[in-house]
C-alpha positions in Angstrom: 12.0 -5.3 -37.2 11.9 -2.8 -34.4 14.9 -2.0 -32.8 13.8 -2.5 -28.7 11.4 -4.4 -27.2 10.7 -3.6 -22.9 9.7 -6.5 -20.9 9.0 -5.3 -17.5 6.1 -4.4 -14.7 4.2 -1.4 -16.1 0.8 -2.3 -14.6 -1.2 -1.1 -17.4 -4.7 0.0 -16.4 -3.7 -0.2 -12.6 -2.2 2.6 -10.5 0.9 1.2 -9.1 3.5 3.9 -6.9 6.1 0.5 -6.0 9.5 1.1 -7.2 9.9 -1.8 -9.6 7.0 -0.1 -11.8 8.6 3.4 -11.3 11.7 2.6 -12.4 10.6 0.5 -15.7 8.2 3.1 -16.5 11.1 5.8 -16.1 13.4 3.8 -17.5 10.8 3.1 -21.2 10.2 6.9 -21.1 13.8 7.6 -21.9 14.6 5.1 -24.5 11.3 6.0 -25.7 12.5 9.3 -26.0 16.1 9.3 -27.5 15.2 6.4 -29.6 11.7 7.3 -31.0 8.4 5.6 -30.0 8.0 3.7 -33.3 10.9 2.1 -32.6 10.2 0.4 -29.1 7.6 -2.6 -28.3 6.2 -2.7 -24.8 5.1 -5.8 -22.7 3.9 -5.8 -19.5 4.5 -8.8 -17.1 1.7 -7.6 -14.6 -0.6 -10.6 -14.1 1.8 -13.0 -12.0 1.3 -16.6 -12.4 -1.2 -16.0 -15.4 1.3 -14.1 -17.5 4.6 -16.6 -16.5 1.9 -19.6 -18.3 1.9 -17.6 -21.3 5.3 -16.3 -21.0 7.3 -18.7 -23.7 5.2 -17.3 -26.4 5.9 -13.5 -25.6 9.4 -14.7 -25.5 9.2 -15.9 -28.5 7.4 -12.8 -30.6 10.0 -10.2 -28.5 12.7 -12.3 -30.2 11.1 -12.8 -33.9 10.6 -9.1 -33.9 13.3 -7.0 -32.1 16.8 -6.7 -32.4 17.4 -5.5 -28.8 15.7 -7.2 -25.7 15.2 -5.4 -22.3 14.1 -6.6 -19.4 13.5 -5.9 -15.7 11.9 -8.8 -13.5 11.6 -8.8 -9.8 12.8 -11.2 -7.8 9.6 -14.1 -8.5 9.7 -13.1 -12.3 13.8 -13.2 -12.9 14.3 -17.0 -11.8 11.9 -17.8 -15.0 12.6 -15.2 -17.6 16.5 -15.0 -17.6 16.7 -19.2 -18.2 13.7 -18.6 -21.0 15.2 -15.7 -22.9 18.5 -17.0 -23.0 17.6 -20.4 -24.6 15.3 -19.4 -27.1 17.6 -16.2 -28.0 19.7 -19.5 -28.9 17.7 -19.2 -32.0 18.0 -15.6 -32.7 21.1 -14.0 -31.2 19.4 -10.8 -30.0 20.8 -8.3 -27.4 19.7 -9.4 -24.0 19.5 -6.3 -21.8 19.0 -7.0 -18.4 17.9 -3.6 -16.0 18.5 -4.7 -12.4 16.1 -3.1 -9.8 17.3 -3.3 -6.8 20.4 -4.4 -4.8 19.6 -8.0 -4.5 20.5 -9.6 -7.3 24.6 -10.7 -5.9 23.3 -12.5 -2.8 20.0 -13.8 -4.4 22.2 -15.8 -7.5 23.7 -17.9 -5.0 21.0 -20.1 -4.3 19.8 -20.6 -7.9 22.8 -22.4 -10.3 20.4 -22.3 -13.7 19.8 -18.3 -12.8 23.7 -18.1 -12.4 25.1 -19.9 -15.5 22.3 -18.4 -17.6 23.2 -14.5 -16.9 26.6 -15.0 -18.2 25.0 -15.6 -21.6 22.8 -11.9 -21.4 24.8 -9.4 -23.3 25.1 -6.8 -20.7 23.6 -6.6 -16.4 22.9 -3.1 -15.6 23.5 -2.5 -11.3 22.8 0.4 -9.7 25.9 0.3 -7.4 29.2 0.2 -7.5 29.0 -2.5 -4.8 26.5 -4.7 -6.8 29.0 -4.1 -9.8 32.3 -5.6 -7.4 29.8 -8.5 -5.9 28.9 -9.4 -9.6 32.9 -9.4 -10.2 33.9 -11.6 -8.0 31.8 -14.6 -9.0 32.7 -14.0 -12.5 30.8 -11.8 -14.2 32.3 -9.3 -16.8 28.9 -8.2 -18.6 28.4 -5.8 -16.3 27.5 -1.6 -16.5 26.6 0.6 -13.8 23.4 2.3 -14.5 22.6 3.8 -11.6 18.5 5.0 -10.4 17.1 8.1 -12.4 13.8 10.4 -12.3 12.7 12.8 -14.6 12.1 15.6 -11.4 11.5 19.1 -11.5 14.9 20.0 -9.4 14.2 22.6 -7.0 16.4 26.0 -7.9 19.3 27.3 -5.7 17.3 30.7 -5.1 13.9 28.7 -4.1 15.3 26.4 -1.6 14.0 26.7 1.8 15.5 27.0 5.0 13.7 26.7 8.3 15.1 27.8 11.2 12.1 27.6 13.9 10.9 24.2 15.6 8.5 22.4 15.2 10.6 21.2 12.0 9.0 19.0 9.5 10.3 15.6 8.7 8.9 12.7 6.3 9.7 9.1 5.3 9.0 8.0 1.9 9.1 5.1 0.9 7.4 1.9 1.2 5.4 1.4 4.4 6.9 -1.6 5.6 9.0 -2.5 9.2 11.5 -3.8 7.0 12.4 0.3 6.1 12.5 1.3 9.4 9.4 3.0 9.8 9.0 1.8 13.6 12.7 3.8 14.1 11.6 7.2 12.5 8.9 7.3 15.0 11.0 6.1 18.6 13.6 8.7 17.2 11.1 11.8 16.9 8.7 11.2 19.8 12.5 10.4 21.5 13.1 14.2 20.4 10.3 15.9 21.7 10.2 13.9 25.0 14.0 15.0 25.9 13.1 18.9 24.3 10.0 18.7 26.6 8.1 20.3 23.3 7.3 19.4 19.6 10.3 20.0 18.0 9.7 17.7 15.0 6.6 16.5 13.0 6.7 13.1 11.1 4.4 12.7 7.7 4.6 8.8 6.2 4.1 8.6 2.4 4.0 5.5 0.9 2.0 2.7 -0.4 1.3 0.5 2.5 2.8 -3.2 2.1 -0.4 -5.1 1.5 0.7 -8.1 4.4 1.7 -5.6 6.7 -1.4 -3.1 7.2 -2.6 -4.7 10.5 1.3 -4.0 11.8 0.4 -0.4 10.5 -2.6 0.5 11.3 -2.0 -0.8 14.9 0.8 1.2 15.2 -0.4 4.0 13.8 -3.2 4.0 16.7 -0.6 4.6 19.3 1.2 7.8 17.9 0.0 11.3 18.9 -1.1 13.8 16.5 2.5 14.9 15.4 2.6 11.5 13.8 0.5 10.5 10.7 0.0 9.3 7.6 0.2 11.1 4.4 -0.9 8.5 1.9 0.7 7.9 -1.4 2.3 10.9 -3.3 2.9 10.0 -7.4 6.3 10.3 -8.4 6.7 12.6 -10.6 5.0 15.3 -7.6 7.5 14.5 -5.1 9.8 17.7 -5.9 6.7 19.6 -5.1 5.7 18.0 -1.9 9.0 17.6 -0.6 10.5 20.9 -0.6 8.7 22.2 2.4 10.3 19.5 4.9 12.9 20.1 6.6 14.7 16.4 6.2 13.8 13.2 5.2 14.2 10.2 7.1 15.6 6.5 5.4 15.9 4.5 8.2 16.1 1.3 5.9 17.0 -2.2 7.5 17.5 -3.6 4.5 21.4 -4.2 4.1 20.9 -5.2 0.0 19.3 -2.0 -1.0 19.4 -1.0 -4.1 19.9 2.7 -5.4 17.3 3.8 -3.5 14.9 6.4 -5.8 13.6 8.4 -2.8 17.2 9.8 -2.0 17.1 11.4 -5.4 13.5 12.7 -4.4 15.2 14.4 -1.3 18.1 15.6 -3.1 16.2 17.3 -6.1 13.5 19.1 -3.5 16.8 20.2 -1.8 16.2 18.1 1.4 19.1 16.6 2.9 18.1 12.5 3.3 18.9 11.1 7.3 19.4 7.7 6.3 21.0 4.4 7.6 24.4 3.1 6.4 23.5 0.2 4.3 25.8 0.1 1.2 24.0 1.9 -1.6 23.7 4.8 1.0 27.0 5.1 1.2 27.6 5.4 -2.2 25.4 7.6 -2.8 25.2 10.4 0.2 28.3 12.5 1.0 28.4 12.6 4.6 27.8 15.7 6.1 27.3 18.0 2.2 24.4 15.5 0.5 23.2 14.1 4.4 24.0 12.6 7.0 24.8 8.7 7.8 24.0 6.6 11.1 24.3 2.9 12.4 21.8 0.6 10.8 18.8 0.4 13.1 20.5 2.6 15.9 17.9 4.7 16.9 19.6 6.6 19.8 22.8 7.4 17.2 20.0 9.0 15.1 18.2 10.6 18.1 21.2 12.4 19.0 22.0 13.9 15.8 18.0 14.8 15.6 18.7 16.5 18.7 22.1 18.2 17.7 20.3 19.7 14.4 17.0 21.2 16.2 19.6 23.2 18.6 21.5 23.7 15.1 19.0 24.0 11.8 21.9 25.2 9.7 23.9 21.6 10.3 20.8 20.7 7.7 20.6 23.9 6.0 23.7 24.2 4.5 23.3 21.0 2.5 20.7 22.1 0.7 22.4 23.6 -2.0 24.8 20.4 -2.2 22.1 17.9 -2.6 20.0 19.9 -5.8 23.5 20.0 -8.0 23.8 16.0 -7.1 20.3 15.6 -8.3 21.1 16.5 -11.4 23.5 13.4 -11.8 20.6 11.2 -11.4 18.4 12.9 -14.7 16.9 10.1 -17.2 18.7 11.6 -20.0 22.4 11.4 -18.0 21.7 8.0 -16.5 20.2 5.7 -19.1 22.8 6.8 -21.4 25.0 3.8 -20.8 21.8 2.0 -22.1 20.9 3.6 -24.8 24.6 3.2 -26.1 24.4 -0.4 -25.7 21.0 -0.4 -28.0 22.6 1.9 -30.7 
């Protein structure tokens, strides 16, 4: 019998760059590294409803041949996977570990009574932020541990940090490309800065996978933009530091109030690039205002614009944060973060 089975969206055979797949692979790689690949089996949930039809058989296999089951479903899968896993585990008595991806779970379970009940039977739920921990604690859950997001990134050495002091300063976004991530806020702020300054003080590169259902919206949006604002494509998650290190700052103007622990903030800090982000709960937990980044009121484009103009006039506001960023990034390497999970598997 093997020690661990991992059930998650690996997207084997496909080029996936979304947060769910990236975190699933990172956590699994660290489990395999510390416990050994021979002690771990992987089961891919990719395939949508086709996979769900054979899910009972897969779960029986997991429970039959493994002591620990790690599962990492997203919104659609959690309502099916958790109840089924818990019910079938009544016959096997294995240890169940639910690694949550994102910050949505506390609010999500309000609408699903069966899910709320069966989550209590999971041995451990690993959440990304203290806010999530406290929200679940208020709902009566005591099987919770905090395990932040993590990435196996090459952190830029302090003596290799770049300190641009002359405009135009390069900014970027580095997340899924969709309305809810505040892409329009970033564009509007950059255009306002350049208009107010009477010259190009900022350029903006937009990185990330374009949300399928919003491709038309984004294409129409980009038709209206000057050459200083462009879509720059998708970067493999293990190349983010190399790409980001030459930027002045990273913008993360998300409108998601339940945004999880955003990996893009770890990307930025690893590259020594301070993030400028909206003040959703998880961003407040990660960013130390004025030391490892800067927070503004969600949706307040004028506030963002004012700060960017101030930084263009005084680049030291951003440059002085770079050393603290790379030092903070070391806290989110997989070998540090995943110890929480590994300890429960041994």
